[in-house]
C-alpha positions as CSV (number, residue, x, y, z in Angstrom):
1,V,28.7,168.5,-22.1
2,Q,26.1,170.7,-20.6
3,D,26.4,169.0,-17.1
4,A,30.0,169.5,-17.1
5,L,29.9,173.3,-17.9
6,R,27.0,173.1,-15.0
7,A,29.5,171.1,-13.0
8,E,32.9,173.2,-13.6
9,S,30.1,176.7,-13.5
10,L,29.5,175.2,-9.8
11,A,33.0,174.7,-8.9
12,S,34.4,178.6,-10.0
13,F,31.6,179.3,-7.7
14,A,32.1,177.5,-4.5
15,K,35.8,178.7,-4.5
16,N,34.5,182.3,-5.1
17,S,32.1,182.3,-2.8
18,I,34.5,180.2,0.2
19,K,36.7,183.1,2.2
20,P,39.1,181.4,3.8
21,D,40.2,184.6,5.4
22,L,37.6,184.4,8.2
23,N,39.3,185.3,11.1
24,I,37.9,184.0,14.8
25,N,39.5,186.4,16.8
26,S,38.2,189.7,15.3
27,P,35.6,191.5,17.2
28,K,32.6,191.6,14.2
29,M,32.7,187.9,14.7
30,M,32.5,187.4,17.9
31,I,29.3,190.0,18.0
32,Q,28.1,187.8,15.7
33,I,28.5,184.5,17.3
34,I,27.4,186.2,21.1
35,A,24.0,187.7,19.2
36,S,23.5,184.1,17.7
37,N,23.5,182.2,20.4
38,W,22.3,184.4,22.9
39,V,19.3,181.9,24.2
40,D,22.2,179.9,25.3
41,I,24.0,182.3,26.8
42,A,20.7,183.7,29.4
43,M,20.5,179.8,30.4
44,I,24.0,179.8,31.6
45,V,24.0,182.3,32.9
46,G,20.7,181.3,34.7
47,M,21.6,178.2,35.7
48,S,25.0,179.7,37.0
49,F,22.9,181.9,39.3
50,I,21.1,179.6,40.9
51,F,24.5,177.5,41.4
52,I,25.9,180.4,42.9
53,I,22.5,180.8,45.6
54,N,21.7,180.4,48.9
55,E,19.4,177.7,49.4
56,S,17.0,179.9,50.8
57,D,16.8,182.1,48.0
58,L,16.3,179.5,45.4
59,N,12.1,180.2,46.3
60,I,12.6,182.7,43.8
61,P,14.0,181.6,40.9
62,I,11.7,178.5,41.2
63,I,8.3,180.5,41.5
64,V,9.2,182.8,38.4
65,L,9.7,179.3,36.6
66,I,6.3,177.8,38.2
67,C,4.3,181.2,36.5
68,F,6.3,180.5,32.7
69,L,4.6,176.9,33.2
70,V,1.2,178.0,34.3
71,V,0.9,180.5,31.7
72,R,2.5,178.0,28.8
73,E,-0.9,175.6,29.8
74,I,-3.2,178.4,29.9
75,L,-2.7,179.2,26.2
76,Q,-2.4,175.6,25.8
77,M,-5.9,175.8,27.5
78,A,-6.9,178.6,25.6
79,V,-6.3,176.7,22.4
80,S,-9.0,173.7,22.7
81,L,-10.2,172.7,26.3
82,K,-11.5,169.4,25.5
83,R,-8.2,169.0,23.8
84,Y,-6.0,169.7,26.7
85,F,-7.7,167.4,29.8
86,S,-7.9,164.6,27.4
87,S,-3.9,164.6,26.5
88,I,-1.9,162.1,29.7
89,E,0.8,165.1,28.9
90,N,-0.9,167.9,29.9
91,W,-2.4,165.9,33.0
92,I,1.0,164.8,34.1
93,E,2.5,168.9,33.8
94,L,-0.7,170.1,35.5
95,A,0.6,167.2,38.7
96,M,4.5,168.5,38.1
97,I,3.3,172.2,39.0
98,A,0.6,171.3,41.8
99,L,3.6,169.6,43.5
100,T,6.1,172.0,42.9
101,I,3.6,174.7,44.6
102,A,2.7,172.6,47.5
103,I,6.4,171.6,48.5
104,I,7.4,175.5,47.8
105,A,5.0,176.3,50.6
106,N,5.3,173.2,52.7
107,N,8.9,175.2,54.2
108,G,8.2,174.3,58.0
109,E,10.2,171.6,59.5
110,E,7.6,168.8,60.2
111,A,7.3,168.9,56.3
112,I,10.4,167.4,55.7
113,L,9.2,164.0,54.9
114,L,5.9,165.1,53.1
115,N,8.3,167.7,50.7
116,R,10.9,164.5,50.0
117,H,8.2,162.0,49.4
118,L,6.4,165.0,46.7
119,S,9.7,165.8,45.2
120,A,10.3,162.1,44.4
121,I,7.2,161.7,42.7
122,A,7.8,165.4,41.3
123,L,10.6,164.3,39.5
124,V,9.6,160.5,38.5
125,L,6.8,163.2,36.7
126,S,9.1,165.1,34.9
127,W,11.5,161.8,34.4
128,A,8.4,161.0,32.5
129,E,7.3,164.1,30.4
130,L,11.2,163.8,29.0
131,I,11.5,160.4,28.2
132,T,7.9,161.3,25.9
133,L,9.5,164.6,24.4
134,I,12.6,162.6,23.8
135,G,10.9,160.1,22.1
136,R,8.8,162.1,19.8
137,H,11.5,163.9,18.8
138,P,11.9,163.8,15.0
139,K,15.1,161.8,14.3
140,L,14.6,159.3,16.5
141,L,11.2,159.0,15.1
142,L,12.3,156.0,13.5
143,C,14.4,154.5,16.3
144,N,11.3,154.2,19.2
145,V,8.6,152.5,18.5
146,Y,7.2,152.5,22.5
147,V,6.1,156.5,22.7
């Protein structure tokens, strides 16, 4: 009897708490959607900006992103220097940062072939880091036994 009363009270609460008259076209709802997804919107705007600008102007956004990565790596080093340098993933990230800086610094005509090789190495390292990040995702923890 108590279970039936509890189920009935939960059902009546669910009926009263659900608002069937949600209007997606209302300005308040649109502002709430934009405010809750501002990181995604900023990322889409940033990626669109990178696609729009000229190839020669890509150095500035890449330098800004590299500065963010360097700050992140410095903060990780500040936590524990010994544990930072004992992780292979951190060595890969440092190599990617160094390769990217070397690619940006070598802008001459004679360095095109070298930049292609450095870019290929950076691409393989970033792919390896992506695979390890995906492998350590909590939802994929039981599926992936290799990482």
